[in-house]
C-alpha positions as CSV (number, residue, x, y, z in Angstrom):
1,M,-34.6,-34.3,-157.2
2,G,-34.2,-36.6,-160.5
3,P,-37.2,-37.4,-162.7
4,I,-38.9,-40.9,-161.6
5,V,-41.7,-40.7,-164.5
6,P,-39.3,-39.5,-167.6
7,V,-40.9,-36.6,-168.8
8,P,-39.3,-33.3,-169.9
9,A,-38.7,-30.7,-167.0
10,D,-39.0,-26.9,-167.2
11,A,-37.1,-26.6,-163.8
12,A,-35.1,-28.9,-161.4
13,V,-37.2,-29.7,-158.7
14,E,-35.7,-29.1,-154.9
15,V,-37.1,-31.4,-152.2
16,R,-37.4,-30.6,-148.6
17,D,-39.4,-31.5,-145.5
18,V,-41.1,-29.0,-143.2
19,E,-43.5,-29.6,-140.1
20,Y,-47.1,-28.6,-141.0
21,Q,-48.8,-29.4,-137.8
22,R,-48.0,-31.6,-134.5
23,V,-50.4,-34.1,-132.6
24,G,-49.0,-34.1,-129.0
25,E,-45.6,-34.4,-129.3
26,E,-45.7,-36.1,-132.6
27,P,-45.0,-33.3,-135.6
28,L,-46.8,-34.3,-139.1
29,L,-44.5,-33.8,-142.1
30,A,-45.0,-32.0,-145.1
31,R,-42.6,-32.7,-148.3
32,V,-41.9,-29.9,-150.5
33,F,-41.3,-30.2,-154.1
34,Q,-40.1,-26.7,-155.2
35,P,-39.3,-26.1,-159.1
36,R,-35.9,-24.1,-158.6
37,G,-35.6,-20.9,-160.2
38,V,-39.3,-20.0,-161.1
39,E,-42.2,-18.7,-159.7
40,A,-44.8,-22.2,-159.6
41,H,-47.5,-21.0,-161.2
42,A,-50.0,-23.4,-159.1
43,A,-49.7,-25.1,-155.5
44,V,-50.8,-28.7,-155.3
45,L,-51.4,-30.8,-151.9
46,D,-50.3,-34.5,-152.5
47,V,-52.6,-36.6,-150.6
48,H,-51.4,-40.2,-150.6
49,G,-53.7,-43.7,-150.9
50,G,-53.3,-46.9,-148.9
51,A,-56.5,-48.0,-148.6
52,W,-57.2,-45.2,-145.7
53,I,-54.5,-46.9,-143.4
54,N,-51.2,-47.1,-145.4
55,G,-48.6,-45.0,-147.2
56,D,-46.6,-41.9,-146.4
57,R,-45.6,-38.3,-148.0
58,T,-43.5,-40.3,-150.5
59,S,-46.3,-43.2,-151.8
60,Q,-46.9,-40.8,-154.9
61,Q,-43.5,-39.0,-155.1
62,G,-43.0,-39.6,-158.9
63,T,-46.2,-38.2,-159.5
64,S,-45.1,-34.9,-157.4
65,Q,-41.8,-34.7,-158.6
66,A,-43.2,-34.5,-162.1
67,M,-45.7,-31.9,-161.6
68,A,-42.8,-29.7,-159.8
69,A,-40.7,-30.4,-162.9
70,G,-43.6,-28.6,-164.8
71,G,-43.6,-25.5,-162.7
72,V,-46.1,-26.6,-159.9
73,L,-45.4,-26.4,-156.3
74,V,-46.4,-29.2,-154.8
75,V,-46.7,-30.3,-150.6
76,A,-47.2,-33.8,-149.9
77,I,-48.3,-34.4,-146.2
78,D,-48.2,-37.3,-144.1
79,F,-51.6,-37.3,-141.8
80,R,-53.3,-39.5,-139.3
81,Q,-54.3,-43.2,-140.1
82,P,-56.1,-46.1,-138.2
83,P,-55.7,-48.0,-136.2
84,D,-55.4,-45.0,-133.8
85,W,-57.1,-42.6,-135.9
86,P,-60.1,-43.5,-137.8
87,Y,-62.1,-41.2,-139.9
88,P,-62.5,-38.1,-139.9
89,A,-59.3,-37.5,-139.0
90,S,-57.4,-37.7,-142.1
91,I,-60.3,-35.2,-143.4
92,V,-59.2,-33.1,-140.4
93,D,-55.8,-33.1,-141.4
94,V,-56.4,-32.6,-145.2
95,N,-58.3,-29.8,-144.5
96,L,-55.9,-28.1,-142.3
97,G,-53.3,-28.9,-145.1
98,T,-55.1,-26.9,-147.5
99,R,-55.5,-24.0,-145.1
100,W,-51.4,-24.5,-144.3
101,L,-50.6,-24.6,-148.3
102,R,-52.9,-21.4,-149.0
103,L,-51.2,-19.3,-146.0
104,H,-47.8,-20.6,-147.1
105,A,-47.9,-21.0,-150.9
106,R,-46.0,-17.8,-151.6
107,E,-42.9,-18.3,-148.7
108,L,-42.9,-21.7,-150.5
109,G,-42.3,-20.6,-153.7
110,A,-46.0,-20.3,-155.4
111,A,-46.4,-16.9,-157.7
112,P,-48.7,-14.3,-156.4
113,G,-52.3,-15.6,-156.8
114,A,-51.1,-19.1,-157.9
115,R,-54.3,-21.5,-158.0
116,V,-54.2,-24.1,-155.2
117,G,-55.5,-27.7,-156.0
118,A,-55.2,-31.1,-154.4
119,Y,-54.0,-34.6,-155.9
120,G,-54.8,-37.7,-154.4
121,G,-55.2,-41.7,-155.5
122,S,-56.8,-44.3,-154.7
123,S,-58.5,-43.5,-151.2
124,G,-56.4,-40.3,-151.3
125,G,-58.8,-39.3,-153.8
126,H,-61.7,-39.9,-151.8
127,V,-60.1,-37.7,-149.4
128,V,-59.2,-34.6,-151.7
129,L,-62.8,-35.1,-152.8
130,L,-64.8,-35.0,-149.8
131,S,-62.6,-32.1,-148.3
132,A,-62.9,-30.2,-151.3
133,M,-66.7,-30.8,-152.0
134,R,-66.8,-29.8,-147.7
135,P,-64.3,-27.0,-147.4
136,R,-65.9,-25.1,-144.6
137,D,-67.7,-28.2,-142.7
138,P,-66.8,-27.6,-139.2
139,R,-66.0,-31.1,-138.3
140,Y,-63.5,-30.9,-140.5
141,A,-62.0,-27.4,-140.1
142,A,-61.6,-28.6,-136.4
143,L,-57.9,-27.8,-136.1
144,P,-57.1,-23.9,-135.9
145,L,-54.5,-22.3,-137.9
146,P,-52.2,-20.1,-136.2
147,G,-51.8,-16.8,-138.5
148,G,-54.8,-18.0,-140.7
149,E,-58.0,-17.6,-138.9
150,G,-59.7,-16.2,-142.1
151,I,-58.7,-19.1,-144.3
152,D,-60.7,-21.8,-145.6
153,A,-60.2,-25.3,-147.2
154,T,-61.3,-24.2,-150.7
155,L,-59.9,-25.5,-153.4
156,D,-59.4,-24.3,-156.9
157,F,-58.9,-27.8,-159.0
158,L,-58.6,-31.2,-157.9
159,V,-56.4,-34.1,-159.4
160,T,-57.5,-37.7,-158.7
161,D,-56.3,-41.0,-159.9
162,A,-58.5,-44.1,-159.6
163,P,-60.6,-42.7,-156.5
164,V,-63.0,-44.3,-154.3
165,T,-66.0,-42.8,-155.0
166,D,-68.4,-44.4,-153.2
167,P,-66.8,-46.5,-150.0
168,Q,-69.9,-47.9,-149.6
169,A,-70.6,-49.3,-153.0
170,R,-66.7,-50.5,-152.7
171,L,-67.3,-52.8,-149.4
172,E,-70.2,-54.2,-150.9
173,A,-68.4,-55.2,-153.8
174,A,-65.5,-56.3,-151.6
175,I,-67.8,-58.1,-149.5
176,A,-69.5,-60.0,-153.0
177,E,-65.8,-61.0,-154.1
178,G,-64.4,-62.3,-151.0
179,R,-62.0,-59.4,-150.6
180,D,-61.4,-60.0,-146.8
181,D,-58.2,-57.4,-147.1
182,L,-60.3,-54.4,-148.2
183,V,-63.2,-55.1,-146.0
184,E,-60.8,-55.2,-143.1
185,R,-59.2,-52.0,-144.1
186,H,-62.6,-50.2,-144.7
187,H,-64.0,-51.3,-141.1
188,L,-60.5,-50.1,-139.6
189,Y,-61.3,-46.6,-141.3
190,W,-65.1,-46.1,-141.1
191,P,-65.8,-46.5,-137.2
192,D,-69.5,-47.2,-137.9
193,A,-72.0,-48.0,-140.6
194,E,-73.5,-44.5,-141.1
195,S,-69.8,-42.5,-141.7
196,P,-68.9,-44.0,-145.4
197,I,-72.7,-43.1,-146.2
198,D,-72.6,-39.7,-144.7
199,G,-68.5,-39.0,-146.2
200,N,-69.7,-40.5,-149.6
201,P,-69.1,-38.1,-152.5
202,T,-71.4,-39.9,-154.9
203,R,-74.1,-40.2,-152.2
204,I,-73.5,-36.3,-151.3
205,L,-74.2,-35.6,-155.2
206,E,-77.2,-38.3,-155.5
207,R,-78.6,-36.4,-152.3
208,K,-78.1,-33.2,-154.0
209,E,-76.5,-31.8,-151.1
210,P,-74.8,-28.1,-151.1
211,A,-71.1,-29.1,-152.1
212,D,-68.2,-26.9,-153.6
213,L,-67.6,-28.3,-156.9
214,P,-63.8,-27.3,-158.3
215,P,-62.7,-28.3,-161.7
216,L,-61.8,-32.1,-161.5
217,F,-59.2,-34.4,-163.5
218,V,-59.8,-38.1,-163.0
219,S,-57.5,-41.0,-164.5
220,Q,-57.9,-44.5,-164.1
221,G,-57.5,-47.8,-165.7
222,D,-59.7,-49.9,-167.1
223,G,-58.9,-53.2,-165.5
224,D,-58.8,-51.6,-161.8
225,T,-60.2,-54.3,-159.4
226,A,-59.5,-52.3,-156.6
227,V,-61.9,-49.2,-157.3
228,P,-64.8,-50.2,-160.2
229,L,-64.6,-48.2,-163.2
230,E,-68.4,-48.2,-163.4
231,G,-68.4,-46.3,-160.3
232,T,-65.9,-43.6,-161.2
233,R,-67.8,-43.3,-164.3
234,K,-71.1,-42.9,-162.3
235,F,-69.7,-40.0,-160.0
236,V,-68.2,-38.3,-162.9
237,G,-71.8,-38.0,-164.4
238,L,-73.4,-36.8,-160.9
239,Y,-70.2,-34.2,-160.8
240,E,-71.3,-32.9,-164.0
241,A,-74.9,-33.0,-163.5
242,A,-74.6,-31.0,-160.8
243,G,-72.6,-28.3,-162.7
244,G,-68.8,-29.4,-162.2
245,Q,-66.2,-29.4,-164.9
246,V,-64.5,-33.0,-165.4
247,E,-61.6,-34.5,-167.7
248,F,-62.1,-37.8,-167.9
249,L,-59.1,-40.4,-169.0
250,T,-58.9,-44.0,-169.2
251,F,-56.2,-46.7,-169.9
252,P,-57.4,-49.5,-171.6
253,G,-56.0,-52.8,-170.0
254,L,-54.6,-51.2,-166.9
255,G,-54.7,-51.7,-163.1
256,H,-55.2,-50.0,-160.4
257,G,-52.3,-47.2,-159.5
258,F,-50.2,-48.5,-162.5
259,I,-48.2,-45.0,-162.2
260,L,-47.0,-45.7,-158.7
261,T,-45.2,-49.6,-159.7
262,E,-44.4,-48.6,-163.3
263,P,-43.6,-45.1,-163.9
264,S,-41.1,-45.2,-166.8
265,R,-44.5,-47.1,-169.0
266,P,-45.8,-45.1,-171.9
267,E,-49.4,-44.6,-170.3
268,S,-47.7,-43.2,-166.8
269,I,-45.9,-40.6,-168.8
270,H,-49.4,-39.8,-170.8
271,Q,-51.1,-39.6,-167.1
272,V,-48.5,-37.0,-166.0
273,E,-48.9,-35.1,-169.3
274,A,-52.3,-34.8,-169.1
275,I,-52.4,-33.7,-165.7
276,R,-49.5,-31.1,-166.1
277,A,-51.8,-29.7,-169.1
278,F,-54.8,-29.9,-167.3
279,I,-53.1,-27.9,-164.3
280,R,-52.3,-25.3,-166.8
281,R,-55.4,-24.8,-168.6
282,V,-57.5,-24.2,-165.0
283,A,-54.5,-22.3,-163.0
284,T,-53.4,-19.6,-165.1
285,V,-52.2,-16.7,-163.2
286,P,-54.6,-13.8,-163.8
287,E,-52.6,-10.6,-164.8
């Protein structure tokens, strides 16, 4: 696969689709971005955004390809979405996908002992944060993984772009602003009033619940109107106060998910280079 975000490539990228689970008779696919000719120094699960109801495994392929060209194995998954599959179905699938990647990373091209992380944008950022913070929650770990009975969904690091860190606050802001589109999508995903309080990364930290806190990279444009930057700043502060390490990168004047629509702009290149540098720092393979 050729570059979408024009960054230097350490390796060519081979792309293929594999099945990672079935829902009844329907296969759920994973798109594997494998750097050729090298053993990947890290493996990353790509979890797309789309207000919890849209998108697929190709949605973030520009960033996935760029990570793979930098020597990272990336696996982008499809997962169940509304209207048929509200919360917590997507978290359940991502928990399984994380365990599946940890089980199969070596055969997919990762080096022995390679660190495993996840990347999510927007609502995908919410999903990877919640899954990472509660990797052993029995509600989320409900699907069995043949051959991986002793593996949980623990992650070594996280990369997020404009993550939805407080879905309840986002709903309240959307109502106040008359954003009926966001309100509708919220209610399609969250089946009741309690779920967006429970499955809420910011509120988990405010309640001081036990949570895993892997090293975290966050990027966002400060002109984002879909996910207010002040909510992201609040979450970052809570995450650090709870003992987590965060690298927080903002882009003046840019809106939500700019890398998806303008992958060639300088800020998109900067974003990808910062992500690759972060992964190199936190995912060094032990000798």
